[in-house]
C-alpha positions as CSV (number, residue, x, y, z in Angstrom):
1,M,-18.2,2.6,-81.3
2,N,-17.3,-1.0,-82.3
3,R,-13.6,-0.1,-82.0
4,R,-14.1,1.3,-78.5
5,S,-16.0,-1.8,-77.5
6,S,-13.2,-4.0,-78.8
7,D,-10.6,-1.9,-76.9
8,R,-12.6,-2.2,-73.7
9,R,-12.8,-6.0,-74.1
10,G,-9.1,-6.2,-74.7
11,L,-8.4,-4.2,-71.6
12,T,-10.7,-6.4,-69.6
13,V,-8.9,-9.6,-70.8
14,I,-5.5,-8.0,-70.1
15,G,-6.7,-7.1,-66.6
16,I,-8.0,-10.6,-65.9
17,I,-4.7,-12.1,-67.1
18,G,-2.8,-9.7,-64.8
19,L,-4.9,-10.6,-61.9
20,C,-4.4,-14.2,-62.6
21,C,-0.7,-13.6,-62.5
22,L,-1.1,-11.8,-59.1
23,S,-3.2,-14.7,-57.7
24,V,-0.2,-17.1,-57.6
25,P,1.8,-15.6,-54.8
26,L,-1.3,-15.1,-52.6
27,E,-1.4,-18.8,-52.0
28,S,1.5,-18.3,-49.7
29,W,-0.5,-16.2,-47.2
30,S,-2.8,-19.1,-46.3
31,L,-2.4,-20.6,-42.8
32,D,-0.5,-23.8,-43.0
33,V,-2.3,-26.0,-40.4
34,T,-0.1,-29.0,-41.2
35,Q,2.9,-27.5,-39.4
36,P,3.5,-29.2,-36.0
37,I,2.5,-27.0,-33.0
38,P,5.3,-26.8,-30.4
39,I,4.5,-28.3,-27.1
40,E,4.1,-25.5,-24.5
41,R,3.7,-25.6,-20.8
42,R,0.1,-24.5,-20.0
43,E,-1.2,-23.5,-16.7
44,T,-4.9,-22.9,-15.8
45,V,-5.6,-20.0,-13.5
46,S,-8.7,-18.8,-11.8
47,L,-9.4,-15.2,-10.9
48,A,-9.3,-16.0,-7.2
49,D,-6.0,-17.9,-7.5
50,A,-4.5,-15.0,-9.5
51,A,-5.5,-12.5,-6.8
52,V,-4.1,-14.5,-3.9
53,R,-0.8,-15.2,-5.8
54,A,-0.4,-11.5,-6.6
55,L,-0.9,-10.6,-3.0
56,Q,1.6,-13.1,-1.7
57,N,4.5,-11.9,-3.8
58,N,3.7,-8.2,-4.6
59,L,6.5,-5.9,-3.7
60,D,4.2,-2.9,-2.9
61,I,2.3,-5.1,-0.5
62,S,5.5,-6.1,1.2
63,L,6.6,-2.5,1.5
64,S,3.3,-1.5,2.9
65,R,3.4,-4.3,5.4
66,Q,6.8,-3.1,6.6
67,N,5.5,0.4,6.9
68,R,2.6,-0.8,9.0
69,E,5.0,-2.7,11.4
70,S,7.1,0.5,11.6
71,R,4.0,2.4,12.7
72,L,3.3,-0.2,15.4
73,A,6.9,0.2,16.6
74,D,6.2,4.0,16.9
75,I,3.5,3.3,19.5
76,I,5.9,1.3,21.7
77,I,8.5,4.0,21.4
78,E,6.1,6.6,22.7
79,Q,4.9,4.3,25.5
80,S,8.5,3.5,26.5
81,K,9.0,7.2,27.5
82,F,7.1,6.2,30.7
83,D,9.2,3.1,31.4
84,P,11.3,3.3,34.6
85,N,15.1,3.8,34.3
86,L,17.7,2.2,36.6
87,S,21.3,3.4,36.9
88,I,24.2,2.3,39.1
89,N,27.3,4.3,39.5
90,G,30.4,3.1,41.4
91,Q,33.4,5.3,42.1
92,Y,36.7,5.1,43.9
93,N,38.6,8.4,44.7
94,R,41.9,8.9,46.5
95,I,43.2,12.4,47.3
96,V,46.7,12.9,48.8
97,N,47.3,16.6,49.7
98,P,50.1,18.4,51.6
99,L,48.7,20.3,54.6
100,N,49.8,23.9,55.2
101,R,47.7,24.4,58.3
102,P,45.9,22.4,60.9
103,V,42.7,20.7,59.9
104,F,39.9,20.4,62.4
105,G,39.5,16.7,63.2
106,G,42.6,15.8,61.3
107,T,45.5,17.4,63.1
108,V,46.2,18.9,66.5
109,G,48.2,22.1,67.2
110,V,50.5,24.0,64.9
111,L,52.2,22.1,62.1
112,D,56.0,22.1,62.2
113,Q,56.4,20.2,58.9
114,I,54.5,19.3,55.8
115,T,52.0,16.8,56.7
116,T,50.3,14.4,54.2
117,F,46.5,14.2,54.2
118,D,45.5,11.0,52.4
119,Q,41.8,10.5,51.9
120,R,40.1,7.6,50.2
121,N,36.4,7.4,49.2
122,H,34.4,4.4,47.9
123,S,30.9,5.1,46.8
124,V,28.0,3.4,45.0
125,T,25.0,5.3,43.7
126,V,21.8,3.4,42.8
127,D,19.2,5.6,41.1
128,A,15.7,4.7,39.8
129,Q,13.5,7.2,38.2
130,T,10.4,7.1,36.0
131,N,8.2,9.6,34.2
132,L,4.6,9.6,35.3
133,I,1.6,9.6,32.9
134,T,0.5,12.8,34.8
135,G,3.6,14.6,33.5
136,G,5.5,14.3,36.7
137,N,8.7,12.5,37.6
138,F,9.6,10.3,40.6
139,D,13.2,9.6,41.6
140,I,14.7,7.3,44.3
141,N,18.4,7.6,45.0
142,Y,20.4,5.4,47.4
143,A,24.1,6.2,47.8
144,P,26.2,4.4,50.5
145,A,29.8,5.5,50.7
146,R,33.0,4.5,52.6
147,S,35.6,7.2,53.6
148,S,38.9,6.9,55.3
149,I,42.0,9.0,56.0
150,N,45.6,8.1,56.9
151,Q,46.0,7.1,60.6
152,N,48.8,9.6,61.5
153,V,46.4,12.5,61.1
154,A,43.2,10.8,62.0
155,R,42.4,12.6,65.2
156,G,39.0,13.6,66.4
157,F,37.0,11.4,64.0
158,L,34.3,9.2,65.5
159,F,34.7,6.5,62.8
160,N,37.7,6.0,60.6
161,P,36.9,4.5,58.2
162,S,33.4,5.7,58.3
163,W,30.3,4.5,56.3
164,T,27.5,6.9,55.3
165,G,24.2,6.1,53.7
166,G,21.9,8.5,51.9
167,L,18.4,7.7,50.7
168,A,16.5,10.5,48.8
169,F,13.0,10.7,47.3
170,T,12.3,13.4,44.8
171,F,8.9,14.1,43.2
172,T,8.2,16.7,40.6
173,Q,4.7,17.4,39.1
174,P,3.9,20.1,36.6
175,L,0.7,22.0,37.4
176,L,0.1,24.0,34.2
177,R,2.2,23.2,31.1
178,N,2.6,19.4,30.4
179,A,0.2,18.6,33.3
180,G,-2.5,15.9,33.0
181,I,-2.9,12.4,31.6
182,G,-4.5,13.6,28.4
183,I,-1.7,15.9,27.4
184,N,1.0,13.4,28.2
185,K,-0.7,10.7,26.2
186,T,-1.0,12.9,23.1
187,F,1.9,11.4,21.2
188,I,0.9,7.8,22.1
189,K,-2.6,8.5,20.6
190,V,-1.0,10.2,17.6
191,A,1.2,7.1,17.0
192,Q,-1.9,4.9,17.4
193,N,-3.8,7.0,14.8
194,N,-0.8,6.7,12.4
195,A,-0.9,3.0,12.8
196,V,-4.6,2.9,12.0
197,V,-4.0,5.1,9.0
198,E,-1.2,2.8,7.8
199,Q,-3.4,-0.2,8.3
200,H,-6.0,1.4,5.9
201,V,-3.2,2.4,3.5
202,F,-2.2,-1.3,3.5
203,R,-5.8,-2.3,2.8
204,D,-6.1,0.2,0.0
205,R,-3.0,-1.2,-1.7
206,V,-4.3,-4.7,-1.4
207,M,-7.6,-3.7,-3.1
208,T,-5.6,-1.9,-5.8
209,V,-3.5,-5.0,-6.5
210,I,-6.6,-7.2,-6.7
211,T,-8.4,-4.8,-9.0
212,T,-5.4,-4.5,-11.3
213,V,-5.3,-8.3,-11.5
214,E,-9.0,-8.5,-12.2
215,Q,-8.7,-5.9,-15.0
216,T,-5.8,-7.8,-16.6
217,Y,-7.5,-11.1,-16.2
218,W,-10.5,-10.0,-18.2
219,E,-8.2,-8.7,-20.9
220,V,-6.7,-12.1,-21.1
221,V,-10.2,-13.6,-21.5
222,F,-11.0,-11.0,-24.2
223,A,-7.8,-11.8,-26.1
224,N,-8.6,-15.6,-26.1
225,E,-12.1,-15.0,-27.2
226,S,-11.0,-12.6,-29.9
227,L,-8.7,-15.3,-31.3
228,K,-11.7,-17.6,-31.6
229,V,-13.6,-14.9,-33.5
230,A,-10.6,-14.3,-35.8
231,Q,-10.3,-18.1,-36.4
232,A,-14.0,-18.4,-37.2
233,A,-13.7,-15.5,-39.6
234,M,-10.7,-17.1,-41.3
235,K,-12.5,-20.4,-41.6
236,A,-15.5,-18.8,-43.2
237,A,-13.3,-17.0,-45.7
238,E,-11.4,-20.2,-46.5
239,E,-14.7,-22.0,-47.1
240,L,-15.9,-19.3,-49.4
241,L,-12.5,-19.4,-51.2
242,A,-12.9,-23.2,-51.7
243,T,-16.4,-22.7,-53.1
244,N,-15.3,-20.0,-55.4
245,R,-12.4,-22.0,-56.8
246,A,-14.8,-24.9,-57.5
247,K,-17.2,-22.6,-59.3
248,S,-14.4,-20.9,-61.2
249,K,-13.2,-24.3,-62.4
250,A,-16.7,-25.1,-63.5
251,G,-16.8,-21.9,-65.4
252,I,-19.7,-20.4,-63.5
253,M,-17.7,-17.8,-61.5
254,S,-15.1,-15.3,-62.6
255,I,-11.5,-15.3,-61.4
256,V,-12.1,-11.9,-59.7
257,D,-14.3,-13.6,-57.1
258,V,-11.6,-16.1,-56.4
259,L,-9.0,-13.3,-56.0
260,Q,-11.3,-11.4,-53.6
261,A,-11.7,-14.5,-51.5
262,E,-8.0,-15.1,-51.5
263,A,-7.3,-11.5,-50.4
264,A,-9.9,-12.0,-47.6
265,V,-8.2,-15.2,-46.4
266,A,-4.9,-13.4,-46.3
267,S,-6.4,-10.5,-44.2
268,R,-8.0,-13.1,-41.9
269,V,-4.7,-14.8,-41.4
270,E,-3.2,-11.5,-40.4
271,Q,-6.0,-10.9,-37.9
272,V,-5.3,-14.4,-36.4
273,L,-1.6,-13.6,-36.0
274,V,-2.4,-10.3,-34.4
275,A,-4.9,-12.0,-32.0
276,E,-2.3,-14.6,-31.0
277,K,0.2,-11.9,-30.3
278,S,-2.3,-10.0,-28.2
279,I,-2.9,-13.2,-26.1
280,R,0.8,-13.5,-25.4
281,D,1.1,-9.8,-24.5
282,Q,-1.8,-10.0,-22.0
283,E,-0.6,-13.3,-20.5
284,D,2.8,-11.6,-19.9
285,Q,1.1,-8.7,-18.2
286,L,-0.9,-11.1,-15.9
287,R,2.2,-13.2,-15.2
288,R,4.1,-10.0,-14.2
289,L,1.3,-9.2,-11.7
290,L,1.7,-12.6,-10.2
291,N,5.4,-11.7,-9.4
292,P,7.1,-14.9,-10.4
293,G,10.9,-15.3,-10.1
294,E,13.1,-14.2,-12.9
295,D,13.9,-17.8,-13.9
296,E,10.2,-18.6,-14.1
297,L,9.5,-15.4,-16.0
298,R,12.0,-16.5,-18.6
299,Q,10.1,-19.7,-19.3
300,D,7.4,-19.9,-22.0
301,V,4.3,-20.6,-19.9
302,R,0.8,-20.1,-21.3
303,L,-2.0,-19.1,-18.9
304,T,-5.5,-20.4,-19.5
305,P,-8.2,-18.5,-17.7
306,V,-11.0,-20.7,-16.3
307,D,-13.5,-18.1,-15.1
308,S,-16.2,-16.9,-17.5
309,P,-17.3,-13.3,-17.5
310,V,-20.6,-12.4,-15.9
311,T,-23.4,-11.3,-18.2
312,V,-26.2,-10.8,-15.6
313,L,-27.0,-7.3,-14.3
314,E,-26.4,-7.1,-10.6
315,P,-29.0,-5.1,-8.6
316,L,-27.8,-1.7,-7.9
317,S,-29.0,1.1,-5.6
318,L,-27.1,4.3,-6.0
319,Q,-27.7,5.6,-2.5
320,E,-26.9,2.2,-0.9
321,T,-23.7,2.0,-2.9
322,I,-22.7,5.5,-1.8
323,D,-23.4,4.7,1.8
324,T,-21.4,1.5,1.6
325,A,-18.5,3.4,0.0
326,I,-18.6,6.1,2.7
327,E,-18.6,3.5,5.4
328,Q,-15.8,1.2,4.1
329,R,-13.5,3.3,1.9
330,P,-10.0,3.5,3.6
331,E,-9.7,7.1,2.6
332,I,-12.6,8.1,4.9
333,T,-11.0,6.4,7.9
334,Q,-7.7,8.0,7.1
335,A,-9.2,11.4,6.9
336,K,-11.1,10.9,10.2
337,K,-8.0,9.8,12.0
338,N,-6.1,12.8,10.5
339,I,-8.8,15.0,12.0
340,E,-8.4,13.3,15.4
341,T,-4.6,13.7,15.2
342,G,-5.0,17.3,14.3
343,E,-7.2,18.0,17.2
344,L,-4.8,16.2,19.6
345,N,-1.9,18.3,18.3
346,K,-3.9,21.5,18.6
347,Q,-4.8,20.7,22.2
348,F,-1.1,20.0,23.0
349,A,-0.1,23.2,21.4
350,R,-2.7,25.1,23.4
351,N,-1.3,23.6,26.6
352,Q,2.2,24.8,25.6
353,L,1.0,28.4,25.8
354,L,0.7,28.1,29.6
355,P,3.6,29.0,31.9
356,T,5.6,26.3,33.5
357,L,4.6,25.8,37.2
358,S,5.9,22.8,38.9
359,F,5.7,21.4,42.4
360,Q,8.9,19.8,43.8
361,G,9.1,17.8,46.9
362,T,12.1,16.0,48.5
363,L,12.5,13.6,51.4
364,G,15.9,12.2,52.6
365,L,17.2,9.8,55.2
366,A,20.8,9.6,56.4
367,G,23.0,7.2,58.4
368,L,26.5,6.9,59.8
369,G,28.5,4.0,61.2
370,G,31.8,2.3,61.5
371,D,30.7,-0.4,59.1
372,Y,28.0,-0.8,56.3
373,G,25.6,-2.7,58.5
374,E,25.6,-0.1,61.2
375,S,25.3,2.7,58.6
376,F,22.4,0.9,56.9
377,T,20.5,0.4,60.2
378,R,20.8,4.0,61.2
379,N,19.9,5.1,57.6
380,F,16.5,3.5,57.8
381,S,15.9,4.3,61.5
382,G,14.4,7.7,60.7
383,D,16.6,9.5,63.2
384,F,18.3,11.6,60.6
385,Y,16.2,13.0,57.8
386,N,15.5,16.1,55.7
387,Y,12.5,17.2,53.6
388,G,11.4,20.1,51.6
389,A,8.9,21.4,49.1
390,G,8.5,24.3,46.7
391,L,7.1,25.7,43.5
392,V,9.0,26.6,40.4
393,L,7.5,29.1,37.9
394,S,8.9,30.1,34.5
395,Y,7.5,31.7,31.4
396,P,9.4,32.8,28.3
397,L,8.7,36.5,27.5
398,G,6.8,36.8,24.3
399,N,6.4,33.0,23.9
400,R,6.4,33.4,20.2
401,A,7.4,29.8,19.4
402,A,4.4,28.4,21.3
403,I,2.0,31.0,19.8
404,S,3.2,30.3,16.3
405,T,3.0,26.5,16.8
406,Y,-0.6,26.8,18.1
407,S,-1.6,28.9,15.1
408,K,-0.1,26.3,12.8
409,R,-1.9,23.4,14.5
410,Q,-5.2,25.2,14.2
411,L,-4.7,25.6,10.5
412,E,-3.7,21.9,10.2
413,A,-6.9,20.9,12.1
414,K,-9.1,22.9,9.7
415,N,-7.3,21.5,6.7
416,A,-8.0,18.0,7.9
417,E,-11.7,18.8,8.2
418,V,-11.7,20.2,4.7
419,T,-9.8,17.2,3.4
420,L,-12.5,14.9,4.8
421,A,-15.2,16.8,3.1
422,N,-13.3,16.7,-0.2
423,V,-12.7,13.0,0.1
424,R,-16.4,12.4,0.7
425,Q,-17.3,14.4,-2.4
426,Q,-14.7,12.6,-4.5
427,I,-16.0,9.2,-3.4
428,I,-19.6,10.2,-4.2
429,I,-18.7,11.4,-7.7
430,G,-16.5,8.3,-8.3
431,V,-19.3,5.9,-7.1
432,R,-21.9,7.7,-9.3
433,E,-19.6,7.4,-12.4
434,A,-18.8,3.7,-11.6
435,V,-22.5,2.9,-11.3
436,R,-23.3,4.6,-14.6
437,R,-20.4,2.7,-16.2
438,V,-21.9,-0.6,-15.0
439,Q,-25.3,0.2,-16.3
440,T,-24.0,1.5,-19.6
441,D,-21.8,-1.5,-20.2
442,F,-24.7,-3.9,-19.5
443,K,-26.8,-2.0,-22.0
444,R,-24.0,-2.3,-24.5
445,I,-24.1,-6.1,-24.0
446,E,-27.8,-6.1,-25.1
447,T,-27.3,-3.8,-28.0
448,T,-24.1,-5.5,-29.3
449,R,-25.9,-8.9,-29.0
450,S,-28.7,-7.6,-31.1
451,A,-26.3,-6.3,-33.6
452,R,-24.4,-9.6,-33.7
453,I,-27.7,-11.5,-34.3
454,M,-28.7,-9.2,-37.1
455,A,-25.2,-9.5,-38.7
456,E,-25.6,-13.3,-38.6
457,K,-29.0,-13.1,-40.3
458,Q,-27.7,-10.7,-42.9
459,L,-24.7,-12.9,-43.7
460,Q,-26.9,-16.0,-43.9
461,A,-29.3,-14.2,-46.3
462,E,-26.4,-12.9,-48.4
463,Q,-24.9,-16.4,-48.7
464,E,-28.2,-17.7,-49.9
465,R,-28.3,-14.9,-52.5
466,L,-24.8,-15.8,-53.6
467,K,-25.9,-19.4,-54.1
468,V,-28.6,-18.4,-56.6
469,G,-26.4,-15.8,-58.3
470,L,-28.1,-12.7,-56.8
471,S,-25.1,-11.5,-54.9
472,T,-21.3,-11.2,-55.2
473,T,-18.3,-12.5,-53.3
474,R,-17.5,-9.0,-52.2
475,F,-20.8,-8.5,-50.5
476,V,-20.5,-11.8,-48.7
477,L,-17.0,-10.9,-47.5
478,D,-18.3,-7.6,-46.3
479,F,-21.0,-9.3,-44.3
480,Q,-18.5,-11.8,-42.9
481,R,-16.3,-8.8,-41.8
482,D,-19.4,-7.1,-40.3
483,L,-20.2,-10.3,-38.3
484,A,-16.7,-10.6,-37.0
485,T,-16.8,-6.9,-35.9
486,A,-20.2,-7.4,-34.3
487,Q,-18.9,-10.5,-32.4
488,G,-15.8,-8.5,-31.3
489,N,-18.0,-5.6,-30.1
490,E,-20.2,-8.0,-28.1
491,L,-17.2,-9.6,-26.5
492,R,-15.7,-6.2,-25.7
493,A,-19.0,-5.1,-24.1
494,I,-19.1,-8.3,-21.9
495,V,-15.5,-7.8,-20.8
496,D,-16.0,-4.1,-20.2
497,Y,-19.0,-4.9,-18.1
498,N,-17.0,-7.3,-15.9
499,K,-14.2,-4.7,-15.6
500,S,-16.8,-2.2,-14.6
501,L,-18.1,-4.5,-11.8
502,S,-14.5,-4.8,-10.6
503,N,-14.1,-1.0,-10.7
504,L,-17.4,-0.5,-8.8
505,A,-16.3,-3.0,-6.1
506,R,-13.1,-1.0,-5.8
507,H,-15.0,2.2,-5.3
508,K,-17.2,0.5,-2.7
509,A,-14.2,-1.0,-1.0
510,T,-15.8,-4.4,-1.2
511,T,-13.1,-6.0,-3.3
512,L,-11.9,-8.2,-0.4
513,D,-15.4,-9.4,0.4
514,R,-15.8,-10.8,-3.1
515,Y,-13.0,-13.3,-2.3
516,Q,-13.7,-13.7,1.4
517,L,-10.2,-12.3,2.2
518,E,-9.3,-10.9,5.6
519,L,-6.2,-8.9,6.5
520,S,-4.3,-10.3,9.4
């Protein structure tokens, strides 16, 4: 037994000597605070400033804004179909023909040789027409013309050259298919609905961008606070290492306690380095959301958040929150406008099932004279006129295209109604989950705070026990680690609570209200 005891003591001594040899390189893991810190460009940023800057330069927002302008242009395009149209057509024609027989009013008697018939016409046609909102069409046509023939055959003409004037009014109005103001304004209303939908798509993207900025901003806050926790843990480990070294030199503490403290310091240094990297990563994510130029993005800029997270529970009413979301969510307005558009398209398709029955009316005035003035006067004297009216009926046999289109529009209208019901259900479920998340994360703040306070008390008690020799360095280090974990958990709960508030505002569609932002 004595030999075994001696062997064990020998192994213990050898182990201690080996650990002492291993303790030398661990000194290199301590954080050298004497090294100069490079000067960096720092920039403070608030949550509101970050949101505004992200909106000003965001590419998705720019694309959505252009889409909205395109939808507004579609309205003008549809309205322009009822704009009047003016056309002017001027022509000059000359026809030189050989005559093979007498021409009444041109030649007299039997021809004894080839006679040339030279006719020249000058004409101008001015036409103005417009489509009416009732589905009809109105056209005004004025066509003065000058005609002359060669003098050697010009016999029997009252005027040579002669001026004629023609003024014609034509009115066409559908009575069944495509008749009525409502039917003819269908595509204008559809374009207006599409513009409203695009407006809410734009608003939805704006809220998405702001929410993404908020989530990233709070992660930057979390990374900065986590660094403080890691630095505090490293400082506590360094203080314990300094105390253990002093006690080891005094011969009242073993070298094993010193080695354990050195290992803890090395681990804490690693945690500080990881925390610093996490800050840089989150800052880069936030800077990317702010959409700086490439040259600025290449620069080493440190962002310092100035807003503190909220730790107070906001009053919540589930039913009021759901009502607010149903009233303000862009998806609801989009779905309602899609229902309205579907109903418009269905009514238009139903109208296309009817046969085409149109009323056509014409009224014309004519004039003749030796010059333009005489022709113009007689043209508007009312002495020479014509008029007429009639009905035109047409219907394609079978009409399969119109019937199929109507069936398709009916299905689309029903699908739009189902989509609205589905969107409402999704919003309700999403709001309920968001409210629960807010409530749960706030309770996490309370529980993690209690855990952190208990960890502080346990560490303090264990440090007192170590001072009187009733505890070990390992236990103290474990409680230091537990305190750092508890502090990190509390910080994570606080940040998650603020991210949950941001998520809830997104579900309620009140994100813009939090910053008093209005879309122009």
